[in-house]
CHARMM internal coordinates of N, CA and C (Angstrom, degrees):
IC EDIT
DIST 1 N 1 CA 1.4284
DIST 1 CA 1 C 1.5357
ANGL 1 N 1 CA 1 C 110.19
DIST 1 C 2 N 1.2870
ANGL 1 CA 1 C 2 N 117.37
DIHE 1 N 1 CA 1 C 2 N 135.11
DIST 2 N 2 CA 1.4648
ANGL 1 C 2 N 2 CA 118.47
DIHE 1 CA 1 C 2 N 2 CA 179.22
DIST 2 CA 2 C 1.5509
ANGL 2 N 2 CA 2 C 109.49
DIHE 1 C 2 N 2 CA 2 C -71.29
DIST 2 C 3 N 1.3344
ANGL 2 CA 2 C 3 N 114.58
DIHE 2 N 2 CA 2 C 3 N 137.73
DIST 3 N 3 CA 1.4604
ANGL 2 C 3 N 3 CA 118.48
DIHE 2 CA 2 C 3 N 3 CA 179.15
DIST 3 CA 3 C 1.5180
ANGL 3 N 3 CA 3 C 114.95
DIHE 2 C 3 N 3 CA 3 C -76.93
DIST 3 C 4 N 1.3393
ANGL 3 CA 3 C 4 N 115.75
DIHE 3 N 3 CA 3 C 4 N 2.33
DIST 4 N 4 CA 1.5021
ANGL 3 C 4 N 4 CA 119.48
DIHE 3 CA 3 C 4 N 4 CA -176.44
DIST 4 CA 4 C 1.4775
ANGL 4 N 4 CA 4 C 110.96
DIHE 3 C 4 N 4 CA 4 C -128.41
DIST 4 C 5 N 1.3162
ANGL 4 CA 4 C 5 N 119.03
DIHE 4 N 4 CA 4 C 5 N 45.60
DIST 5 N 5 CA 1.4706
ANGL 4 C 5 N 5 CA 121.55
DIHE 4 CA 4 C 5 N 5 CA -179.48
DIST 5 CA 5 C 1.5350
ANGL 5 N 5 CA 5 C 111.94
DIHE 4 C 5 N 5 CA 5 C -60.88
DIST 5 C 6 N 1.3151
ANGL 5 CA 5 C 6 N 116.02
DIHE 5 N 5 CA 5 C 6 N -22.57
DIST 6 N 6 CA 1.4536
ANGL 5 C 6 N 6 CA 118.90
DIHE 5 CA 5 C 6 N 6 CA 178.68
DIST 6 CA 6 C 1.5292
ANGL 6 N 6 CA 6 C 112.22
DIHE 5 C 6 N 6 CA 6 C -60.36
DIST 6 C 7 N 1.3185
ANGL 6 CA 6 C 7 N 117.61
DIHE 6 N 6 CA 6 C 7 N -28.00
DIST 7 N 7 CA 1.4518
ANGL 6 C 7 N 7 CA 121.63
DIHE 6 CA 6 C 7 N 7 CA 177.39
DIST 7 CA 7 C 1.5403
ANGL 7 N 7 CA 7 C 111.47
DIHE 6 C 7 N 7 CA 7 C -68.94
DIST 7 C 8 N 1.3164
ANGL 7 CA 7 C 8 N 116.63
DIHE 7 N 7 CA 7 C 8 N -16.58
DIST 8 N 8 CA 1.4607
ANGL 7 C 8 N 8 CA 122.99
DIHE 7 CA 7 C 8 N 8 CA -179.62
DIST 8 CA 8 C 1.5100
ANGL 8 N 8 CA 8 C 111.36
DIHE 7 C 8 N 8 CA 8 C -109.83
DIST 8 C 9 N 1.3422
ANGL 8 CA 8 C 9 N 116.89
DIHE 8 N 8 CA 8 C 9 N 15.25
DIST 9 N 9 CA 1.4643
ANGL 8 C 9 N 9 CA 120.81
DIHE 8 CA 8 C 9 N 9 CA 177.64
DIST 9 CA 9 C 1.5158
ANGL 9 N 9 CA 9 C 113.99
DIHE 8 C 9 N 9 CA 9 C 79.99
DIST 9 C 10 N 1.3273
ANGL 9 CA 9 C 10 N 117.89
DIHE 9 N 9 CA 9 C 10 N 14.92
DIST 10 N 10 CA 1.4710
ANGL 9 C 10 N 10 CA 120.29
DIHE 9 CA 9 C 10 N 10 CA -176.89
DIST 10 CA 10 C 1.5406
ANGL 10 N 10 CA 10 C 109.42
DIHE 9 C 10 N 10 CA 10 C -98.29
DIST 10 C 11 N 1.2932
ANGL 10 CA 10 C 11 N 115.87
DIHE 10 N 10 CA 10 C 11 N 145.50
DIST 11 N 11 CA 1.4869
ANGL 10 C 11 N 11 CA 120.81
DIHE 10 CA 10 C 11 N 11 CA 173.86
DIST 11 CA 11 C 1.5253
ANGL 11 N 11 CA 11 C 107.64
DIHE 10 C 11 N 11 CA 11 C -71.14
DIST 11 C 12 N 1.3051
ANGL 11 CA 11 C 12 N 116.15
DIHE 11 N 11 CA 11 C 12 N 141.31
DIST 12 N 12 CA 1.4594
ANGL 11 C 12 N 12 CA 120.19
DIHE 11 CA 11 C 12 N 12 CA -179.28
DIST 12 CA 12 C 1.5364
ANGL 12 N 12 CA 12 C 109.10
DIHE 11 C 12 N 12 CA 12 C -114.68
DIST 12 C 13 N 1.3129
ANGL 12 CA 12 C 13 N 114.65
DIHE 12 N 12 CA 12 C 13 N 135.47
DIST 13 N 13 CA 1.4595
ANGL 12 C 13 N 13 CA 122.82
DIHE 12 CA 12 C 13 N 13 CA 178.67
DIST 13 CA 13 C 1.4840
ANGL 13 N 13 CA 13 C 110.05
DIHE 12 C 13 N 13 CA 13 C -126.51
DIST 13 C 14 N 1.3085
ANGL 13 CA 13 C 14 N 118.72
DIHE 13 N 13 CA 13 C 14 N 146.23
DIST 14 N 14 CA 1.4418
ANGL 13 C 14 N 14 CA 123.58
DIHE 13 CA 13 C 14 N 14 CA 175.62
DIST 14 CA 14 C 1.5053
ANGL 14 N 14 CA 14 C 108.23
DIHE 13 C 14 N 14 CA 14 C -137.31
DIST 14 C 15 N 1.3197
ANGL 14 CA 14 C 15 N 116.07
DIHE 14 N 14 CA 14 C 15 N 141.40
DIST 15 N 15 CA 1.4725
ANGL 14 C 15 N 15 CA 120.93
DIHE 14 CA 14 C 15 N 15 CA 178.46
DIST 15 CA 15 C 1.5201
ANGL 15 N 15 CA 15 C 109.44
DIHE 14 C 15 N 15 CA 15 C -69.94
DIST 15 C 16 N 1.2777
ANGL 15 CA 15 C 16 N 115.04
DIHE 15 N 15 CA 15 C 16 N 141.78
DIST 16 N 16 CA 1.4811
ANGL 15 C 16 N 16 CA 121.46
DIHE 15 CA 15 C 16 N 16 CA -179.32
DIST 16 CA 16 C 1.5397
ANGL 16 N 16 CA 16 C 112.23
DIHE 15 C 16 N 16 CA 16 C -52.92
DIST 16 C 17 N 1.2870
ANGL 16 CA 16 C 17 N 118.70
DIHE 16 N 16 CA 16 C 17 N -32.99
DIST 17 N 17 CA 1.4516
ANGL 16 C 17 N 17 CA 123.79
DIHE 16 CA 16 C 17 N 17 CA 179.11
DIST 17 CA 17 C 1.5123
ANGL 17 N 17 CA 17 C 111.27
DIHE 16 C 17 N 17 CA 17 C -58.74
DIST 17 C 18 N 1.3295
ANGL 17 CA 17 C 18 N 118.13
DIHE 17 N 17 CA 17 C 18 N -35.51
DIST 18 N 18 CA 1.4740
ANGL 17 C 18 N 18 CA 120.83
DIHE 17 CA 17 C 18 N 18 CA 179.49
DIST 18 CA 18 C 1.5258
ANGL 18 N 18 CA 18 C 112.10
DIHE 17 C 18 N 18 CA 18 C -66.15
DIST 18 C 19 N 1.3110
ANGL 18 CA 18 C 19 N 117.48
DIHE 18 N 18 CA 18 C 19 N -30.40
DIST 19 N 19 CA 1.4642
ANGL 18 C 19 N 19 CA 123.36
DIHE 18 CA 18 C 19 N 19 CA 179.47
DIST 19 CA 19 C 1.5122
ANGL 19 N 19 CA 19 C 111.53
DIHE 18 C 19 N 19 CA 19 C -62.71
DIST 19 C 20 N 1.3220
ANGL 19 CA 19 C 20 N 117.38
DIHE 19 N 19 CA 19 C 20 N -19.47
DIST 20 N 20 CA 1.4398
ANGL 19 C 20 N 20 CA 120.25
DIHE 19 CA 19 C 20 N 20 CA 179.46
DIST 20 CA 20 C 1.5148
ANGL 20 N 20 CA 20 C 114.29
DIHE 19 C 20 N 20 CA 20 C -85.58
DIST 20 C 21 N 1.3271
ANGL 20 CA 20 C 21 N 117.11
DIHE 20 N 20 CA 20 C 21 N -6.55
DIST 21 N 21 CA 1.5012
ANGL 20 C 21 N 21 CA 122.13
DIHE 20 CA 20 C 21 N 21 CA -179.62
DIST 21 CA 21 C 1.5111
ANGL 21 N 21 CA 21 C 110.82
DIHE 20 C 21 N 21 CA 21 C -92.79
DIST 21 C 22 N 1.3214
ANGL 21 CA 21 C 22 N 116.98
DIHE 21 N 21 CA 21 C 22 N 142.86
DIST 22 N 22 CA 1.4473
ANGL 21 C 22 N 22 CA 120.63
DIHE 21 CA 21 C 22 N 22 CA 176.93
DIST 22 CA 22 C 1.5219
ANGL 22 N 22 CA 22 C 109.88
DIHE 21 C 22 N 22 CA 22 C -76.50
DIST 22 C 23 N 1.3396
ANGL 22 CA 22 C 23 N 115.92
DIHE 22 N 22 CA 22 C 23 N -36.07
DIST 23 N 23 CA 1.4726
ANGL 22 C 23 N 23 CA 121.78
DIHE 22 CA 22 C 23 N 23 CA 177.85
DIST 23 CA 23 C 1.5025
ANGL 23 N 23 CA 23 C 110.88
DIHE 22 C 23 N 23 CA 23 C -126.00
DIST 23 C 24 N 1.3392
ANGL 23 CA 23 C 24 N 116.18
DIHE 23 N 23 CA 23 C 24 N 152.97
DIST 24 N 24 CA 1.4667
ANGL 23 C 24 N 24 CA 119.64
DIHE 23 CA 23 C 24 N 24 CA 174.45
DIST 24 CA 24 C 1.5114
ANGL 24 N 24 CA 24 C 108.45
DIHE 23 C 24 N 24 CA 24 C -132.60
DIST 24 C 25 N 1.3261
ANGL 24 CA 24 C 25 N 116.93
DIHE 24 N 24 CA 24 C 25 N 149.98
DIST 25 N 25 CA 1.4239
ANGL 24 C 25 N 25 CA 124.84
DIHE 24 CA 24 C 25 N 25 CA -179.67
DIST 25 CA 25 C 1.5204
ANGL 25 N 25 CA 25 C 107.18
DIHE 24 C 25 N 25 CA 25 C -117.53
DIST 25 C 26 N 1.3378
ANGL 25 CA 25 C 26 N 114.72
DIHE 25 N 25 CA 25 C 26 N 133.58
DIST 26 N 26 CA 1.4810
ANGL 25 C 26 N 26 CA 121.33
DIHE 25 CA 25 C 26 N 26 CA -176.49
DIST 26 CA 26 C 1.5040
ANGL 26 N 26 CA 26 C 112.37
DIHE 25 C 26 N 26 CA 26 C -99.30
DIST 26 C 27 N 1.3264
ANGL 26 CA 26 C 27 N 117.53
DIHE 26 N 26 CA 26 C 27 N 143.45
DIST 27 N 27 CA 1.4625
ANGL 26 C 27 N 27 CA 120.11
DIHE 26 CA 26 C 27 N 27 CA 175.15
DIST 27 CA 27 C 1.5174
ANGL 27 N 27 CA 27 C 105.13
DIHE 26 C 27 N 27 CA 27 C -86.41
DIST 27 C 28 N 1.2975
ANGL 27 CA 27 C 28 N 114.15
DIHE 27 N 27 CA 27 C 28 N 88.18
DIST 28 N 28 CA 1.4543
ANGL 27 C 28 N 28 CA 122.71
DIHE 27 CA 27 C 28 N 28 CA 179.77
DIST 28 CA 28 C 1.5180
ANGL 28 N 28 CA 28 C 107.93
DIHE 27 C 28 N 28 CA 28 C -156.60
DIST 28 C 29 N 1.2740
ANGL 28 CA 28 C 29 N 118.60
DIHE 28 N 28 CA 28 C 29 N 162.04
DIST 29 N 29 CA 1.4661
ANGL 28 C 29 N 29 CA 120.10
DIHE 28 CA 28 C 29 N 29 CA -179.99
DIST 29 CA 29 C 1.5133
ANGL 29 N 29 CA 29 C 112.05
DIHE 28 C 29 N 29 CA 29 C 94.39
DIST 29 C 30 N 1.3331
ANGL 29 CA 29 C 30 N 116.77
DIHE 29 N 29 CA 29 C 30 N -131.37
DIST 30 N 30 CA 1.4610
ANGL 29 C 30 N 30 CA 121.65
DIHE 29 CA 29 C 30 N 30 CA -175.93
DIST 30 CA 30 C 1.4960
ANGL 30 N 30 CA 30 C 110.69
DIHE 29 C 30 N 30 CA 30 C -113.18
DIST 30 C 31 N 1.3176
ANGL 30 CA 30 C 31 N 115.57
DIHE 30 N 30 CA 30 C 31 N -178.45
DIST 31 N 31 CA 1.4751
ANGL 30 C 31 N 31 CA 119.07
DIHE 30 CA 30 C 31 N 31 CA 179.01
DIST 31 CA 31 C 1.5058
ANGL 31 N 31 CA 31 C 109.87
DIHE 30 C 31 N 31 CA 31 C -74.97
DIST 31 C 32 N 1.3221
ANGL 31 CA 31 C 32 N 116.56
DIHE 31 N 31 CA 31 C 32 N -17.52
DIST 32 N 32 CA 1.4904
ANGL 31 C 32 N 32 CA 121.30
DIHE 31 CA 31 C 32 N 32 CA -178.98
DIST 32 CA 32 C 1.5227
ANGL 32 N 32 CA 32 C 113.93
DIHE 31 C 32 N 32 CA 32 C -101.98
DIST 32 C 33 N 1.2818
ANGL 32 CA 32 C 33 N 118.09
DIHE 32 N 32 CA 32 C 33 N -16.36
DIST 33 N 33 CA 1.4325
ANGL 32 C 33 N 33 CA 121.44
DIHE 32 CA 32 C 33 N 33 CA -177.29
DIST 33 CA 33 C 1.5373
ANGL 33 N 33 CA 33 C 112.32
DIHE 32 C 33 N 33 CA 33 C -130.94
DIST 33 C 34 N 1.3183
ANGL 33 CA 33 C 34 N 116.13
DIHE 33 N 33 CA 33 C 34 N 147.29
DIST 34 N 34 CA 1.4415
ANGL 33 C 34 N 34 CA 121.07
DIHE 33 CA 33 C 34 N 34 CA 177.48
DIST 34 CA 34 C 1.5121
ANGL 34 N 34 CA 34 C 107.84
DIHE 33 C 34 N 34 CA 34 C -146.63
DIST 34 C 35 N 1.3406
ANGL 34 CA 34 C 35 N 118.06
DIHE 34 N 34 CA 34 C 35 N 134.96
DIST 35 N 35 CA 1.4489
ANGL 34 C 35 N 35 CA 121.22
DIHE 34 CA 34 C 35 N 35 CA -178.40
DIST 35 CA 35 C 1.5532
ANGL 35 N 35 CA 35 C 108.89
DIHE 34 C 35 N 35 CA 35 C -69.21
DIST 35 C 36 N 1.3048
ANGL 35 CA 35 C 36 N 115.07
DIHE 35 N 35 CA 35 C 36 N 140.83
DIST 36 N 36 CA 1.4894
ANGL 35 C 36 N 36 CA 122.45
DIHE 35 CA 35 C 36 N 36 CA 177.61
DIST 36 CA 36 C 1.5240
ANGL 36 N 36 CA 36 C 107.31
DIHE 35 C 36 N 36 CA 36 C -129.33
DIST 36 C 37 N 1.3214
ANGL 36 CA 36 C 37 N 116.61
DIHE 36 N 36 CA 36 C 37 N 139.38
DIST 37 N 37 CA 1.4740
ANGL 36 C 37 N 37 CA 119.14
DIHE 36 CA 36 C 37 N 37 CA 176.30
DIST 37 CA 37 C 1.5411
ANGL 37 N 37 CA 37 C 110.06
DIHE 36 C 37 N 37 CA 37 C -153.37
DIST 37 C 38 N 1.2939
ANGL 37 CA 37 C 38 N 116.00
DIHE 37 N 37 CA 37 C 38 N 164.06
DIST 38 N 38 CA 1.4257
ANGL 37 C 38 N 38 CA 119.50
DIHE 37 CA 37 C 38 N 38 CA 178.19
DIST 38 CA 38 C 1.5288
ANGL 38 N 38 CA 38 C 109.14
DIHE 37 C 38 N 38 CA 38 C -69.60
DIST 38 C 39 N 1.3885
ANGL 38 CA 38 C 39 N 115.72
DIHE 38 N 38 CA 38 C 39 N 139.44
DIST 39 N 39 CA 1.4354
ANGL 38 C 39 N 39 CA 117.81
DIHE 38 CA 38 C 39 N 39 CA -179.48
DIST 39 CA 39 C 1.5015
ANGL 39 N 39 CA 39 C 113.53
DIHE 38 C 39 N 39 CA 39 C -59.39
DIST 39 C 40 N 1.3339
ANGL 39 CA 39 C 40 N 116.90
DIHE 39 N 39 CA 39 C 40 N -37.77
DIST 40 N 40 CA 1.4613
ANGL 39 C 40 N 40 CA 121.71
DIHE 39 CA 39 C 40 N 40 CA 178.38
DIST 40 CA 40 C 1.5440
ANGL 40 N 40 CA 40 C 111.12
DIHE 39 C 40 N 40 CA 40 C -58.56
DIST 40 C 41 N 1.3166
ANGL 40 CA 40 C 41 N 118.42
DIHE 40 N 40 CA 40 C 41 N -41.11
DIST 41 N 41 CA 1.4379
ANGL 40 C 41 N 41 CA 121.19
DIHE 40 CA 40 C 41 N 41 CA 177.84
DIST 41 CA 41 C 1.5371
ANGL 41 N 41 CA 41 C 111.77
DIHE 40 C 41 N 41 CA 41 C -66.85
DIST 41 C 42 N 1.3360
ANGL 41 CA 41 C 42 N 115.40
DIHE 41 N 41 CA 41 C 42 N -39.83
DIST 42 N 42 CA 1.4456
ANGL 41 C 42 N 42 CA 120.95
DIHE 41 CA 41 C 42 N 42 CA 177.84
DIST 42 CA 42 C 1.5239
ANGL 42 N 42 CA 42 C 111.07
DIHE 41 C 42 N 42 CA 42 C -58.58
DIST 42 C 43 N 1.3510
ANGL 42 CA 42 C 43 N 117.09
DIHE 42 N 42 CA 42 C 43 N -47.76
DIST 43 N 43 CA 1.4580
ANGL 42 C 43 N 43 CA 120.11
DIHE 42 CA 42 C 43 N 43 CA 179.58
DIST 43 CA 43 C 1.5262
ANGL 43 N 43 CA 43 C 112.26
DIHE 42 C 43 N 43 CA 43 C -65.03
DIST 43 C 44 N 1.2977
ANGL 43 CA 43 C 44 N 116.49
DIHE 43 N 43 CA 43 C 44 N -34.58
DIST 44 N 44 CA 1.4929
ANGL 43 C 44 N 44 CA 120.32
DIHE 43 CA 43 C 44 N 44 CA -179.65
DIST 44 CA 44 C 1.5045
ANGL 44 N 44 CA 44 C 108.10
DIHE 43 C 44 N 44 CA 44 C -69.56
DIST 44 C 45 N 1.2955
ANGL 44 CA 44 C 45 N 120.39
DIHE 44 N 44 CA 44 C 45 N -39.25
DIST 45 N 45 CA 1.4877
ANGL 44 C 45 N 45 CA 122.49
DIHE 44 CA 44 C 45 N 45 CA -179.48
DIST 45 CA 45 C 1.5306
ANGL 45 N 45 CA 45 C 115.37
DIHE 44 C 45 N 45 CA 45 C -78.40
DIST 45 C 46 N 1.3193
ANGL 45 CA 45 C 46 N 114.71
DIHE 45 N 45 CA 45 C 46 N -40.23
DIST 46 N 46 CA 1.4628
ANGL 45 C 46 N 46 CA 119.58
DIHE 45 CA 45 C 46 N 46 CA -172.20
DIST 46 CA 46 C 1.5090
ANGL 46 N 46 CA 46 C 114.41
DIHE 45 C 46 N 46 CA 46 C -100.23
DIST 46 C 47 N 1.3765
ANGL 46 CA 46 C 47 N 116.89
DIHE 46 N 46 CA 46 C 47 N -33.77
DIST 47 N 47 CA 1.4473
ANGL 46 C 47 N 47 CA 121.89
DIHE 46 CA 46 C 47 N 47 CA -179.77
DIST 47 CA 47 C 1.4953
ANGL 47 N 47 CA 47 C 113.18
DIHE 46 C 47 N 47 CA 47 C 63.73
DIST 47 C 48 N 1.3166
ANGL 47 CA 47 C 48 N 119.20
DIHE 47 N 47 CA 47 C 48 N 52.29
DIST 48 N 48 CA 1.4734
ANGL 47 C 48 N 48 CA 120.32
DIHE 47 CA 47 C 48 N 48 CA -177.10
DIST 48 CA 48 C 1.5354
ANGL 48 N 48 CA 48 C 111.32
DIHE 47 C 48 N 48 CA 48 C -76.61
DIST 48 C 49 N 1.3057
ANGL 48 CA 48 C 49 N 115.88
DIHE 48 N 48 CA 48 C 49 N 152.99
DIST 49 N 49 CA 1.4702
ANGL 48 C 49 N 49 CA 121.55
DIHE 48 CA 48 C 49 N 49 CA 170.00
DIST 49 CA 49 C 1.4987
ANGL 49 N 49 CA 49 C 108.23
DIHE 48 C 49 N 49 CA 49 C -75.25
DIST 49 C 50 N 1.3081
ANGL 49 CA 49 C 50 N 120.63
DIHE 49 N 49 CA 49 C 50 N 131.09
DIST 50 N 50 CA 1.4554
ANGL 49 C 50 N 50 CA 122.55
DIHE 49 CA 49 C 50 N 50 CA 178.93
DIST 50 CA 50 C 1.5657
ANGL 50 N 50 CA 50 C 107.27
DIHE 49 C 50 N 50 CA 50 C -95.76
DIST 50 C 51 N 1.2981
ANGL 50 CA 50 C 51 N 114.88
DIHE 50 N 50 CA 50 C 51 N 119.20
DIST 51 N 51 CA 1.4605
ANGL 50 C 51 N 51 CA 122.37
DIHE 50 CA 50 C 51 N 51 CA -177.29
DIST 51 CA 51 C 1.5175
ANGL 51 N 51 CA 51 C 111.49
DIHE 50 C 51 N 51 CA 51 C -131.72
DIST 51 C 52 N 1.3163
ANGL 51 CA 51 C 52 N 116.42
DIHE 51 N 51 CA 51 C 52 N 162.08
DIST 52 N 52 CA 1.4692
ANGL 51 C 52 N 52 CA 121.18
DIHE 51 CA 51 C 52 N 52 CA 170.50
DIST 52 CA 52 C 1.4896
ANGL 52 N 52 CA 52 C 108.37
DIHE 51 C 52 N 52 CA 52 C -85.41
DIST 52 C 53 N 1.3049
ANGL 52 CA 52 C 53 N 119.73
DIHE 52 N 52 CA 52 C 53 N 95.67
DIST 53 N 53 CA 1.4634
ANGL 52 C 53 N 53 CA 124.08
DIHE 52 CA 52 C 53 N 53 CA -172.64
DIST 53 CA 53 C 1.5681
ANGL 53 N 53 CA 53 C 114.95
DIHE 52 C 53 N 53 CA 53 C -101.84
DIST 53 C 54 N 1.3024
ANGL 53 CA 53 C 54 N 114.96
DIHE 53 N 53 CA 53 C 54 N -14.60
DIST 54 N 54 CA 1.4969
ANGL 53 C 54 N 54 CA 117.54
DIHE 53 CA 53 C 54 N 54 CA -178.10
DIST 54 CA 54 C 1.5357
ANGL 54 N 54 CA 54 C 110.90
DIHE 53 C 54 N 54 CA 54 C -103.21
DIST 54 C 55 N 1.2609
ANGL 54 CA 54 C 55 N 112.96
DIHE 54 N 54 CA 54 C 55 N 161.69
DIST 55 N 55 CA 1.4818
ANGL 54 C 55 N 55 CA 119.67
DIHE 54 CA 54 C 55 N 55 CA 173.68
DIST 55 CA 55 C 1.5041
ANGL 55 N 55 CA 55 C 107.14
DIHE 54 C 55 N 55 CA 55 C -115.34
DIST 55 C 56 N 1.3264
ANGL 55 CA 55 C 56 N 118.88
DIHE 55 N 55 CA 55 C 56 N 128.55
DIST 56 N 56 CA 1.4398
ANGL 55 C 56 N 56 CA 119.11
DIHE 55 CA 55 C 56 N 56 CA 178.67
DIST 56 CA 56 C 1.5115
ANGL 56 N 56 CA 56 C 111.73
DIHE 55 C 56 N 56 CA 56 C -58.26
DIST 56 C 57 N 1.3265
ANGL 56 CA 56 C 57 N 115.85
DIHE 56 N 56 CA 56 C 57 N 139.95
DIST 57 N 57 CA 1.5029
ANGL 56 C 57 N 57 CA 118.94
DIHE 56 CA 56 C 57 N 57 CA -179.82
DIST 57 CA 57 C 1.5213
ANGL 57 N 57 CA 57 C 108.69
DIHE 56 C 57 N 57 CA 57 C -77.81
DIST 57 C 58 N 1.2593
ANGL 57 CA 57 C 58 N 114.42
DIHE 57 N 57 CA 57 C 58 N 149.11
DIST 58 N 58 CA 1.5008
ANGL 57 C 58 N 58 CA 120.65
DIHE 57 CA 57 C 58 N 58 CA 178.83
DIST 58 CA 58 C 1.5100
ANGL 58 N 58 CA 58 C 108.73
DIHE 57 C 58 N 58 CA 58 C -78.39
DIST 58 C 59 N 1.3082
ANGL 58 CA 58 C 59 N 117.39
DIHE 58 N 58 CA 58 C 59 N 138.48
DIST 59 N 59 CA 1.4452
ANGL 58 C 59 N 59 CA 123.64
DIHE 58 CA 58 C 59 N 59 CA 178.71
DIST 59 CA 59 C 1.5676
ANGL 59 N 59 CA 59 C 107.48
DIHE 58 C 59 N 59 CA 59 C -68.19
DIST 59 C 60 N 1.2894
ANGL 59 CA 59 C 60 N 116.51
DIHE 59 N 59 CA 59 C 60 N 138.20
DIST 60 N 60 CA 1.4816
ANGL 59 C 60 N 60 CA 120.92
DIHE 59 CA 59 C 60 N 60 CA 179.74
DIST 60 CA 60 C 1.4773
ANGL 60 N 60 CA 60 C 109.66
DIHE 59 C 60 N 60 CA 60 C -100.16
END
COOR INIT
IC SEED 1 N 1 CA 1 C
IC BUILD
């Protein structure tokens, strides 16, 4: 998924757990490279809505 869907008129959402990270890495680019940036910069550029999007896994 592109980390900049807002540039294409798409609403952007990020899981609340990501907001706890200083840096985030995106699944984009090549198999050997991935963009990394500070989470603060990402929110400033993209302005995502922070939501609780995950469900905790059950302990086995």
